Phi, psi and omega in degrees: 000138176276164180297323177299330178293329176299311178301314183297315182292331176285335173099148181299329183293341179270342184300315182304319180290325176296319180292321180297335181277356180288127180260115178299322178299318179293324177300319179291317180302316182267014177055042177249356186302304184296318179298315180293320178300316179295314184294328181278348182062033179261132178293323179230126182259108173210176185297324180292316181294325177295315180299317181291337182270005185309312182293323177293321178298316181298320179298317179295324176293322178291337176274005179060041175283091187290327177295319176296315180300320179296311181293323178295316180295321177298317180297318180293311187287322181295338179280354184223046183296333178297317178294317181300313179298319180297315180294314180298318178297317179300320181280352180081017180277120179301131181204163174240100180054040177100349179255135175240155183301138182299329181273001179286131174271086184285347180304326181298339180270349181267072182283165182314128177082012184300321182295316179297315179300314181293320179299311180299322181292321190249000186298335179267354181260332185231152178302137184306312181301321181292312180298315179297319179299313182295316180300320179287324177296316179297317177296322178293312185293318187257326188253357181062037182304139179261336181235145177288144174274116176225108183296151181300327181283350182285134175277114183273000000 
C-alpha cells in the first residue's frame, strides 16, 4: 500500500480533523514550513488556507501523489510528537521524543495485535482520526501494512 492509500482507506471524512491539527509553528521549528508550502501549492500557508484547500488535497491523494502524501503526513505527525512518543513508549519502541534511529528494526516491537492495544490505550486521549492515522502510518512505514487498521468500534 502506498502512503496515499493510508489516507484513502481512512476516508475523506477524517481529513479535515487531520488538517486542523497541523501546527504552522511546528513546521517552522522543524524547518518543514517552506517545503510544505511549496508542496501544497499555497500562496500563503496558514490554518485557513490549509482548511480551504482540503478538497484539492483529497484530490491529490486520490491521484496517488506520493510526494504530497509524504509531506502532508510529515506536517500532520510533526505537529503531534507528544502522541507519537507516547505510542512508541507504550509499544516499547526505543525513541528519542518520538524519533527512532533509522537503522532500528522496530518491526520486532510490533507484535501481534499492537494496533488494537495502542488504539485501546490512547483512544480517549487523542482525536480518533489522528491516532488512527499514526497507527496506520507506523504500520505502513515499518510493517508494510496492506490494509488500514480501522477498529470495529470506530465510526467511519
